[in-house]
One Martini backbone bead per residue (centre of mass of N, CA, C, O) as a GRO file, in nm:
protein
  445
    1MET     BB    1  -2.407   0.591  -1.000
    2SER     BB    2  -2.296   0.763  -0.734
    3ASP     BB    3  -2.195   1.060  -0.590
    4ALA     BB    4  -2.047   0.932  -0.346
    5SER     BB    5  -1.830   0.763  -0.516
    6LEU     BB    6  -1.681   1.081  -0.567
    7GLN     BB    7  -1.621   1.124  -0.267
    8PRO     BB    8  -1.384   1.210  -0.074
    9ILE     BB    9  -1.164   1.023   0.144
   10LEU     BB   10  -1.012   1.109   0.441
   11LEU     BB   11  -0.680   1.025   0.540
   12THR     BB   12  -0.496   1.077   0.859
   13LEU     BB   13  -0.269   1.193   1.046
   14PRO     BB   14  -0.224   1.314   1.370
   15SER     BB   15  -0.252   1.660   1.272
   16LEU     BB   16  -0.234   1.980   1.156
   17THR     BB   17   0.040   1.871   0.980
   18PRO     BB   18   0.046   1.610   0.818
   19SER     BB   19   0.280   1.395   0.670
   20LEU     BB   20   0.008   1.225   0.601
   21ALA     BB   21  -0.227   1.186   0.321
   22VAL     BB   22  -0.551   1.075   0.188
   23GLU     BB   23  -0.752   1.027  -0.117
   24LEU     BB   24  -1.061   0.850  -0.162
   25LEU     BB   25  -1.248   0.658  -0.403
   26PRO     BB   26  -1.505   0.431  -0.419
   27ARG     BB   27  -1.470   0.449  -0.715
   28GLY     BB   28  -1.225   0.221  -0.781
   29LEU     BB   29  -1.039   0.279  -0.551
   30VAL     BB   30  -0.902   0.567  -0.548
   31LEU     BB   31  -0.599   0.743  -0.543
   32HIS     BB   32  -0.625   1.073  -0.564
   33ARG     BB   33  -0.440   1.146  -0.309
   34LEU     BB   34  -0.084   1.219  -0.196
   35PHE     BB   35   0.017   1.355   0.095
   36VAL     BB   36   0.316   1.559   0.160
   37GLN     BB   37   0.515   1.688   0.428
   38THR     BB   38   0.791   1.928   0.353
   39ASP     BB   39   0.922   2.203   0.475
   40GLY     BB   40   0.622   2.343   0.420
   41ARG     BB   41   0.554   2.145   0.190
   42THR     BB   42   0.320   2.039  -0.060
   43HIS     BB   43   0.257   1.710  -0.174
   44ASP     BB   44   0.161   1.530  -0.472
   45LEU     BB   45   0.242   1.189  -0.580
   46VAL     BB   46  -0.007   1.174  -0.781
   47VAL     BB   47  -0.147   1.146  -1.067
   48GLY     BB   48  -0.423   1.351  -1.207
   49PRO     BB   49  -0.715   1.472  -1.162
   50GLU     BB   50  -0.878   1.708  -0.999
   51ASP     BB   51  -1.148   1.589  -1.063
   52PRO     BB   52  -1.305   1.308  -0.981
   53LYS     BB   53  -1.466   1.286  -1.257
   54GLY     BB   54  -1.208   1.237  -1.436
   55HIS     BB   55  -1.205   0.918  -1.391
   56LEU     BB   56  -1.416   0.851  -1.616
   57GLU     BB   57  -1.191   0.912  -1.844
   58GLN     BB   58  -0.920   0.849  -1.680
   59LYS     BB   59  -0.812   0.555  -1.694
   60TYR     BB   60  -0.620   0.400  -1.468
   61THR     BB   61  -0.598   0.618  -1.228
   62ASN     BB   62  -0.544   0.490  -0.923
   63THR     BB   63  -0.676   0.211  -0.948
   64ILE     BB   64  -0.818  -0.058  -0.923
   65ILE     BB   65  -0.760  -0.409  -1.023
   66GLY     BB   66  -1.013  -0.624  -1.175
   67ARG     BB   67  -0.977  -0.949  -1.133
   68TYR     BB   68  -0.750  -0.903  -1.369
   69THR     BB   69  -0.454  -0.807  -1.447
   70ASN     BB   70  -0.372  -0.697  -1.732
   71ARG     BB   71  -0.302  -0.935  -1.996
   72ILE     BB   72  -0.549  -1.139  -2.177
   73PRO     BB   73  -0.647  -1.371  -2.367
   74VAL     BB   74  -0.900  -1.425  -2.561
   75GLY     BB   75  -1.124  -1.671  -2.422
   76THR     BB   76  -1.148  -2.024  -2.331
   77TYR     BB   77  -1.082  -2.171  -2.001
   78SER     BB   78  -0.951  -2.431  -1.816
   79VAL     BB   79  -0.970  -2.461  -1.461
   80SER     BB   80  -0.762  -2.604  -1.179
   81ARG     BB   81  -0.835  -2.686  -0.822
   82ASN     BB   82  -0.863  -2.918  -0.595
   83GLY     BB   83  -1.074  -3.079  -0.803
   84LEU     BB   84  -1.161  -2.809  -0.950
   85THR     BB   85  -1.366  -2.686  -1.224
   86ALA     BB   86  -1.345  -2.415  -1.472
   87GLN     BB   87  -1.466  -2.142  -1.672
   88VAL     BB   88  -1.285  -1.901  -1.865
   89SER     BB   89  -1.393  -1.566  -2.021
   90PRO     BB   90  -1.241  -1.325  -2.141
   91LEU     BB   91  -1.287  -0.987  -2.231
   92PRO     BB   92  -1.303  -0.753  -2.447
   93ASN     BB   93  -1.266  -0.397  -2.457
   94SER     BB   94  -1.239  -0.378  -2.779
   95ASP     BB   95  -1.227  -0.370  -3.121
   96ALA     BB   96  -0.921  -0.280  -3.140
   97THR     BB   97  -0.879  -0.540  -2.909
   98PRO     BB   98  -0.994  -0.854  -2.961
   99THR     BB   99  -0.750  -1.035  -2.804
  100VAL     BB  100  -0.778  -0.835  -2.544
  101SER     BB  101  -0.773  -0.848  -2.187
  102LEU     BB  102  -0.799  -0.552  -1.981
  103HIS     BB  103  -0.815  -0.515  -1.653
  104GLY     BB  104  -1.081  -0.730  -1.638
  105GLY     BB  105  -1.221  -0.552  -1.860
  106PRO     BB  106  -1.472  -0.333  -1.948
  107ASN     BB  107  -1.596  -0.388  -1.621
  108GLY     BB  108  -1.412  -0.345  -1.386
  109PHE     BB  109  -1.299  -0.242  -1.073
  110ASP     BB  110  -1.258   0.058  -1.174
  111GLN     BB  111  -1.604   0.067  -1.171
  112ALA     BB  112  -1.653  -0.002  -0.892
  113GLU     BB  113  -1.832  -0.004  -0.594
  114PHE     BB  114  -1.725   0.094  -0.280
  115GLU     BB  115  -1.764   0.031   0.054
  116PRO     BB  116  -1.729   0.237   0.323
  117ILE     BB  117  -1.539   0.169   0.635
  118PRO     BB  118  -1.452   0.237   0.933
  119LEU     BB  119  -1.224   0.072   1.116
  120ASP     BB  120  -1.303   0.157   1.409
  121THR     BB  121  -1.598   0.006   1.396
  122LEU     BB  122  -1.469  -0.317   1.388
  123VAL     BB  123  -1.422  -0.357   1.669
  124GLY     BB  124  -1.564  -0.667   1.761
  125ALA     BB  125  -1.645  -0.790   1.517
  126ALA     BB  126  -1.757  -1.024   1.324
  127SER     BB  127  -1.583  -1.277   1.204
  128PHE     BB  128  -1.486  -1.520   1.058
  129SER     BB  129  -1.665  -1.804   0.919
  130PRO     BB  130  -1.639  -2.143   0.862
  131GLY     BB  131  -1.943  -2.172   0.757
  132GLY     BB  132  -1.928  -1.901   0.580
  133VAL     BB  133  -1.965  -1.682   0.293
  134ALA     BB  134  -2.163  -1.398   0.235
  135VAL     BB  135  -2.306  -1.126   0.107
  136SER     BB  136  -2.419  -1.062   0.416
  137SER     BB  137  -2.169  -1.024   0.538
  138PRO     BB  138  -1.991  -0.856   0.739
  139PRO     BB  139  -1.771  -0.625   0.801
  140GLY     BB  140  -1.454  -0.801   0.820
  141THR     BB  141  -1.468  -1.103   0.745
  142LEU     BB  142  -1.154  -1.111   0.610
  143PHE     BB  143  -1.089  -1.072   0.922
  144THR     BB  144  -0.958  -1.111   1.213
  145ALA     BB  145  -0.972  -1.040   1.539
  146ALA     BB  146  -0.660  -0.992   1.562
  147GLU     BB  147  -0.649  -0.795   1.324
  148LEU     BB  148  -0.844  -0.575   1.425
  149ASN     BB  149  -0.672  -0.516   1.673
  150THR     BB  150  -0.415  -0.434   1.528
  151PHE     BB  151  -0.538  -0.192   1.393
  152GLN     BB  152  -0.615  -0.040   1.656
  153LEU     BB  153  -0.305  -0.019   1.760
  154THR     BB  154  -0.159   0.105   1.484
  155LEU     BB  155  -0.405   0.281   1.379
  156PRO     BB  156  -0.502   0.573   1.380
  157GLN     BB  157  -0.752   0.776   1.412
  158GLY     BB  158  -0.854   0.841   1.079
  159SER     BB  159  -0.639   0.633   0.903
  160SER     BB  160  -0.881   0.434   0.819
  161ALA     BB  161  -1.018   0.178   0.589
  162LEU     BB  162  -1.294  -0.015   0.451
  163PHE     BB  163  -1.338  -0.192   0.144
  164ARG     BB  164  -1.633  -0.312  -0.047
  165THR     BB  165  -1.721  -0.584  -0.273
  166ILE     BB  166  -1.927  -0.736  -0.540
  167SER     BB  167  -1.865  -1.015  -0.755
  168LYS     BB  168  -2.030  -1.175  -0.983
  169ASP     BB  169  -2.118  -1.424  -1.144
  170GLY     BB  170  -1.957  -1.374  -1.461
  171ASP     BB  171  -1.776  -1.137  -1.432
  172GLN     BB  172  -1.614  -1.086  -1.721
  173GLY     BB  173  -1.591  -1.426  -1.724
  174TYR     BB  174  -1.597  -1.499  -1.410
  175PRO     BB  175  -1.616  -1.724  -1.170
  176GLY     BB  176  -1.796  -1.656  -0.920
  177THR     BB  177  -1.861  -1.518  -0.613
  178LEU     BB  178  -1.700  -1.212  -0.492
  179LEU     BB  179  -1.543  -1.110  -0.199
  180VAL     BB  180  -1.415  -0.770  -0.127
  181GLU     BB  181  -1.143  -0.658   0.086
  182VAL     BB  182  -1.002  -0.324   0.181
  183VAL     BB  183  -0.725  -0.201   0.349
  184VAL     BB  184  -0.657   0.134   0.451
  185GLY     BB  185  -0.345   0.277   0.585
  186LEU     BB  186  -0.181   0.480   0.834
  187LEU     BB  187   0.157   0.521   0.943
  188PRO     BB  188   0.362   0.619   1.159
  189PRO     BB  189   0.657   0.684   1.245
  190GLN     BB  190   0.929   0.412   1.294
  191ALA     BB  191   1.188   0.607   1.272
  192PRO     BB  192   1.467   0.756   1.304
  193PRO     BB  193   1.686   0.952   1.210
  194THR     BB  194   1.946   0.955   1.021
  195SER     BB  195   2.278   1.034   0.976
  196ALA     BB  196   2.184   1.170   0.687
  197GLY     BB  197   1.892   1.314   0.730
  198GLU     BB  198   1.660   1.102   0.730
  199TYR     BB  199   1.301   1.078   0.718
  200HIS     BB  200   1.028   0.924   0.859
  201LEU     BB  201   0.674   0.990   0.766
  202GLY     BB  202   0.561   0.706   0.688
  203SER     BB  203   0.272   0.494   0.593
  204ILE     BB  204   0.126   0.288   0.337
  205VAL     BB  205  -0.160   0.052   0.340
  206PHE     BB  206  -0.248  -0.235   0.142
  207ILE     BB  207  -0.517  -0.480   0.195
  208TYR     BB  208  -0.611  -0.774   0.023
  209ARG     BB  209  -0.929  -0.946   0.000
  210ALA     BB  210  -1.070  -1.279  -0.085
  211LYS     BB  211  -1.387  -1.455  -0.154
  212LEU     BB  212  -1.575  -1.714  -0.213
  213VAL     BB  213  -1.897  -1.758  -0.215
  214ASP     BB  214  -2.127  -1.960  -0.019
  215ASP     BB  215  -2.379  -2.098  -0.260
  216GLY     BB  216  -2.325  -2.417  -0.360
  217ASN     BB  217  -2.101  -2.318  -0.578
  218LYS     BB  218  -1.822  -2.486  -0.657
  219VAL     BB  219  -1.518  -2.307  -0.739
  220VAL     BB  220  -1.278  -2.162  -0.964
  221THR     BB  221  -1.059  -1.864  -0.968
  222PRO     BB  222  -0.920  -1.603  -1.096
  223ILE     BB  223  -0.666  -1.377  -0.927
  224ASN     BB  224  -0.537  -1.025  -0.985
  225LEU     BB  225  -0.444  -0.763  -0.800
  226THR     BB  226  -0.422  -0.397  -0.816
  227GLN     BB  227  -0.252  -0.079  -0.830
  228HIS     BB  228  -0.279   0.196  -1.071
  229TRP     BB  229  -0.022   0.383  -0.983
  230GLY     BB  230   0.111   0.728  -1.024
  231PHE     BB  231   0.436   0.865  -0.992
  232ASN     BB  232   0.550   1.205  -0.880
  233LEU     BB  233   0.799   1.372  -0.684
  234ASP     BB  234   0.806   1.666  -0.862
  235ALA     BB  235   0.519   1.794  -0.944
  236SER     BB  236   0.512   2.022  -0.698
  237LEU     BB  237   0.756   2.167  -0.840
  238LYS     BB  238   0.718   2.474  -0.977
  239ASP     BB  239   1.038   2.554  -0.995
  240SER     BB  240   1.065   2.318  -1.197
  241THR     BB  241   1.138   2.245  -1.533
  242ASP     BB  242   1.112   1.894  -1.499
  243SER     BB  243   0.846   1.791  -1.329
  244GLY     BB  244   0.692   1.629  -1.566
  245SER     BB  245   0.925   1.414  -1.509
  246VAL     BB  246   1.082   1.081  -1.427
  247LYS     BB  247   1.384   1.057  -1.554
  248GLY     BB  248   1.527   1.172  -1.270
  249HIS     BB  249   1.460   0.927  -1.132
  250SER     BB  250   1.520   0.677  -0.902
  251LEU     BB  251   1.555   0.312  -0.959
  252THR     BB  252   1.450   0.010  -0.784
  253ILE     BB  253   1.465  -0.345  -0.886
  254LYS     BB  254   1.443  -0.671  -0.741
  255ALA     BB  255   1.531  -0.827  -1.029
  256SER     BB  256   1.580  -1.092  -1.278
  257HIS     BB  257   1.312  -1.059  -1.464
  258THR     BB  258   1.122  -1.057  -1.750
  259VAL     BB  259   0.832  -1.060  -1.936
  260ASP     BB  260   0.756  -1.183  -2.229
  261VAL     BB  261   0.620  -1.011  -2.519
  262ASP     BB  262   0.419  -0.924  -2.753
  263ALA     BB  263   0.266  -0.691  -2.965
  264ALA     BB  264   0.005  -0.699  -2.747
  265GLY     BB  265   0.126  -0.773  -2.442
  266LEU     BB  266   0.152  -1.075  -2.436
  267SER     BB  267   0.240  -1.351  -2.306
  268THR     BB  268   0.483  -1.615  -2.401
  269GLY     BB  269   0.619  -1.774  -2.135
  270ASN     BB  270   0.879  -1.594  -2.102
  271LEU     BB  271   1.206  -1.526  -1.981
  272VAL     BB  272   1.418  -1.224  -1.912
  273SER     BB  273   1.706  -1.109  -1.847
  274VAL     BB  274   1.837  -0.811  -1.697
  275SER     BB  275   2.110  -0.840  -1.781
  276ASP     BB  276   2.245  -0.603  -1.975
  277THR     BB  277   1.996  -0.400  -1.939
  278PRO     BB  278   1.751  -0.148  -1.881
  279HIS     BB  279   1.623  -0.347  -1.642
  280LYS     BB  280   1.863  -0.273  -1.445
  281HIS     BB  281   1.756  -0.154  -1.132
  282GLU     BB  282   2.019   0.039  -0.953
  283LYS     BB  283   1.973   0.345  -0.904
  284LYS     BB  284   1.850   0.423  -1.171
  285LEU     BB  285   1.784   0.629  -1.404
  286ILE     BB  286   1.512   0.633  -1.605
  287GLY     BB  287   1.664   0.785  -1.849
  288ASP     BB  288   1.853   0.564  -1.864
  289ARG     BB  289   1.824   0.377  -2.128
  290PHE     BB  290   1.569   0.454  -2.270
  291PRO     BB  291   1.322   0.303  -2.423
  292GLU     BB  292   1.212   0.339  -2.778
  293GLU     BB  293   1.129   0.053  -2.813
  294GLY     BB  294   0.863  -0.135  -2.855
  295PHE     BB  295   0.597  -0.156  -2.647
  296GLY     BB  296   0.521   0.188  -2.670
  297GLY     BB  297   0.755   0.260  -2.548
  298GLY     BB  298   0.935   0.245  -2.303
  299TYR     BB  299   0.791   0.150  -2.010
  300ASP     BB  300   0.619  -0.197  -2.013
  301HIS     BB  301   0.697  -0.404  -1.757
  302PHE     BB  302   0.760  -0.717  -1.613
  303TYR     BB  303   0.888  -0.793  -1.285
  304VAL     BB  304   1.081  -1.050  -1.139
  305PHE     BB  305   1.158  -1.134  -0.851
  306GLN     BB  306   1.365  -1.214  -0.626
  307PRO     BB  307   1.437  -1.418  -0.403
  308ARG     BB  308   1.263  -1.436  -0.075
  309GLU     BB  309   1.190  -1.392   0.238
  310GLN     BB  310   0.894  -1.564   0.375
  311GLY     BB  311   0.632  -1.519   0.565
  312PRO     BB  312   0.299  -1.546   0.645
  313ALA     BB  313   0.228  -1.261   0.517
  314PHE     BB  314   0.304  -1.379   0.215
  315ALA     BB  315   0.051  -1.514   0.159
  316HIS     BB  316  -0.166  -1.570  -0.113
  317ARG     BB  317  -0.302  -1.810   0.052
  318ILE     BB  318  -0.557  -1.888   0.287
  319PRO     BB  319  -0.665  -2.118   0.474
  320VAL     BB  320  -0.947  -2.169   0.641
  321SER     BB  321  -0.815  -2.355   0.865
  322SER     BB  322  -0.614  -2.096   0.948
  323PHE     BB  323  -0.867  -1.882   1.016
  324SER     BB  324  -0.839  -1.788   1.309
  325PRO     BB  325  -0.895  -1.554   1.548
  326ASP     BB  326  -0.566  -1.555   1.626
  327ALA     BB  327  -0.489  -1.484   1.357
  328ASP     BB  328  -0.191  -1.294   1.209
  329TYR     BB  329  -0.107  -1.135   0.895
  330VAL     BB  330  -0.055  -0.806   0.964
  331LYS     BB  331   0.158  -0.740   1.177
  332ASP     BB  332   0.425  -0.766   1.002
  333VAL     BB  333   0.340  -0.527   0.813
  334LEU     BB  334   0.300  -0.294   1.031
  335LEU     BB  335   0.590  -0.356   1.199
  336ALA     BB  336   0.778  -0.306   0.997
  337LYS     BB  337   1.067  -0.197   0.881
  338PRO     BB  338   1.183   0.040   0.720
  339ASP     BB  339   1.365   0.020   0.424
  340ASN     BB  340   1.296  -0.306   0.283
  341GLY     BB  341   1.247  -0.296  -0.012
  342VAL     BB  342   1.193  -0.406  -0.360
  343VAL     BB  343   1.116  -0.100  -0.414
  344GLU     BB  344   1.254   0.216  -0.549
  345LEU     BB  345   1.174   0.570  -0.528
  346ALA     BB  346   1.363   0.873  -0.626
  347SER     BB  347   1.441   1.229  -0.541
  348ALA     BB  348   1.671   1.488  -0.540
  349LYS     BB  349   1.484   1.735  -0.567
  350SER     BB  350   1.267   1.661  -0.319
  351GLY     BB  351   1.378   1.420  -0.119
  352ILE     BB  352   1.203   1.179  -0.203
  353ARG     BB  353   1.120   0.841  -0.077
  354LEU     BB  354   1.018   0.519  -0.197
  355SER     BB  355   0.924   0.212  -0.017
  356PHE     BB  356   0.855  -0.116  -0.125
  357GLU     BB  357   0.626  -0.362  -0.006
  358THR     BB  358   0.552  -0.724  -0.080
  359ASN     BB  359   0.390  -1.043  -0.178
  360GLN     BB  360   0.451  -1.008  -0.454
  361SER     BB  361   0.627  -1.130  -0.754
  362GLY     BB  362   0.584  -0.830  -0.883
  363VAL     BB  363   0.624  -0.556  -1.141
  364GLN     BB  364   0.469  -0.302  -1.315
  365PHE     BB  365   0.645  -0.084  -1.536
  366TYR     BB  366   0.507   0.243  -1.618
  367SER     BB  367   0.585   0.556  -1.813
  368ASN     BB  368   0.343   0.691  -1.952
  369ASN     BB  369   0.355   0.660  -2.285
  370PHE     BB  370   0.036   0.740  -2.367
  371ALA     BB  371   0.064   1.020  -2.307
  372THR     BB  372  -0.039   1.344  -2.469
  373GLY     BB  373  -0.124   1.623  -2.291
  374ASP     BB  374  -0.401   1.564  -2.241
  375GLY     BB  375  -0.655   1.662  -2.044
  376ALA     BB  376  -0.579   1.653  -1.687
  377LYS     BB  377  -0.432   1.864  -1.432
  378LYS     BB  378  -0.318   1.933  -1.147
  379LYS     BB  379  -0.264   2.223  -0.979
  380ILE     BB  380  -0.018   2.130  -0.801
  381HIS     BB  381   0.124   2.052  -1.101
  382GLY     BB  382   0.048   2.313  -1.290
  383GLY     BB  383  -0.243   2.303  -1.362
  384SER     BB  384  -0.582   2.393  -1.438
  385GLY     BB  385  -0.793   2.132  -1.395
  386THR     BB  386  -0.863   2.116  -1.697
  387LYS     BB  387  -0.979   2.005  -1.989
  388GLY     BB  388  -0.737   1.979  -2.263
  389PRO     BB  389  -0.524   2.079  -2.486
  390GLY     BB  390  -0.224   2.053  -2.308
  391GLN     BB  391  -0.342   1.995  -1.991
  392GLY     BB  392  -0.172   1.744  -1.941
  393TYR     BB  393   0.009   1.475  -1.940
  394ILE     BB  394   0.304   1.342  -2.020
  395ALA     BB  395   0.525   1.156  -2.136
  396GLY     BB  396   0.702   1.045  -1.855
  397SER     BB  397   0.527   1.152  -1.581
  398ALA     BB  398   0.523   0.841  -1.466
  399ALA     BB  399   0.535   0.589  -1.210
  400PHE     BB  400   0.411   0.280  -1.262
  401LEU     BB  401   0.348   0.057  -0.974
  402GLU     BB  402   0.242  -0.284  -1.021
  403PHE     BB  403   0.146  -0.511  -0.789
  404HIS     BB  404   0.192  -0.859  -0.898
  405GLU     BB  405   0.139  -1.115  -1.078
  406PRO     BB  406   0.209  -1.250  -1.342
  407ILE     BB  407   0.117  -1.271  -1.659
  408ALA     BB  408  -0.111  -1.501  -1.683
  409SER     BB  409  -0.041  -1.735  -1.476
  410PHE     BB  410  -0.268  -1.955  -1.539
  411LEU     BB  411  -0.119  -1.997  -1.834
  412HIS     BB  412   0.201  -1.919  -1.709
  413PRO     BB  413   0.358  -2.064  -1.455
  414SER     BB  414   0.666  -2.043  -1.544
  415THR     BB  415   0.678  -1.718  -1.469
  416ASN     BB  416   0.638  -1.823  -1.157
  417PRO     BB  417   0.854  -1.895  -0.901
  418SER     BB  418   0.642  -1.911  -0.657
  419GLY     BB  419   0.383  -2.099  -0.774
  420ASN     BB  420   0.159  -1.897  -0.845
  421ASP     BB  421  -0.154  -1.940  -1.031
  422THR     BB  422  -0.410  -1.749  -0.936
  423LEU     BB  423  -0.584  -1.956  -0.784
  424LEU     BB  424  -0.918  -1.983  -0.636
  425GLY     BB  425  -1.073  -2.139  -0.382
  426PRO     BB  426  -1.332  -2.204  -0.144
  427ASP     BB  427  -1.088  -2.267   0.090
  428GLU     BB  428  -0.988  -1.962   0.037
  429ILE     BB  429  -0.773  -1.668   0.086
  430TYR     BB  430  -0.700  -1.379  -0.040
  431ASN     BB  431  -0.354  -1.229  -0.034
  432ASN     BB  432  -0.263  -0.870  -0.036
  433PHE     BB  433   0.031  -0.654  -0.018
  434VAL     BB  434   0.111  -0.290   0.033
  435ARG     BB  435   0.401  -0.101   0.117
  436ILE     BB  436   0.467   0.251   0.192
  437ASP     BB  437   0.762   0.429   0.240
  438VAL     BB  438   0.819   0.756   0.364
  439LEU     BB  439   1.092   0.965   0.269
  440TYR     BB  440   1.326   1.237   0.390
  441LYS     BB  441   1.553   1.478   0.240
  442SER     BB  442   1.713   1.752   0.220
  443PRO     BB  443   1.789   1.913  -0.044
  444GLU     BB  444   2.040   2.007  -0.238
  445LEU     BB  445   2.134   2.329  -0.366
   0.00000   0.00000   0.00000
């Protein structure tokens, strides 16, 4: 691990006091900070350690997760797609949980080093070649010329970057060498204030692409990426007595079902309707009907979204044959009108509202149930910034909203109404996006 991999990379909208800015760490592609400026106050909307090195110990805090997120039963499985078959052998993370492979295995993408490249430098770069993708392919290979041009036109200078890594064949038990590229960008406000006095402050976009490297070994592999980020919209309100909890946040998830899990958190292959349960989130306070029983207590559940209209940008896999230089799957993501999300998190105290849109089929909502109050808490959140007993975040201190396909979809395809089995073949490009619109209305005193 290099020291540079823990040096924050700042992306910001162009302004002396930008409404939006983020700090990213190349190691694990961590969203270390998410700054929002409202009425002269600075908020950091994600929980986590003060020191970037703290992420070495506080695992899965705002990191990317891969190759396969959530929980998979340890074992060896045969997977097939388009006439190709491969063996998948997910690894256990620890002796304490020998039957569970969590978040990609013991050395998943949360520990991988991603190479950062300013997106501004990639305009006019050689784009994807139908002749093949190699480990040595140049940055931006998994985005078309039209998409690179769209980035240039819509993302202000200094507000975006591309991150890439290589996952070798056999990594954590997954077949095939995989090239991964992720674009992170900030969009300026795209809507005027509403009649109710709510302002659009801008948007954060993560676009994930991946492709099996053409090395003569044609395989198929499971892939299911996410960002394991935890939000608290009140944490920077030092004058608030309960800013450590998100139970007063309002949450909407446009879901029809949750995925049923066993005592180990593994999918049973069944769906459970959210009707008449605490899982029907329609601008419901997180603390209302808060589950005290079940796996871990609190919320740690995967929600399957209701059916939605989906255009080309929502494709989970893009055929190589369709990936021409003038194809543009990102334009609709970047130019979409704000506030039409499938998930919404809001706080009446801070006046901040986050609206999430994605092409993924669901979201894992985790209310930070296993936080003990130890560890480290950011100074802007009222912490000392140092690790120690009672110095960290408490249970219920964050809403982790992890957008991905249902748990172990390649083993339980019936839990995914979208039909995506999360298997990727050599002639396809993995496509995943999440867009966060940040909105603000001055809170009532």
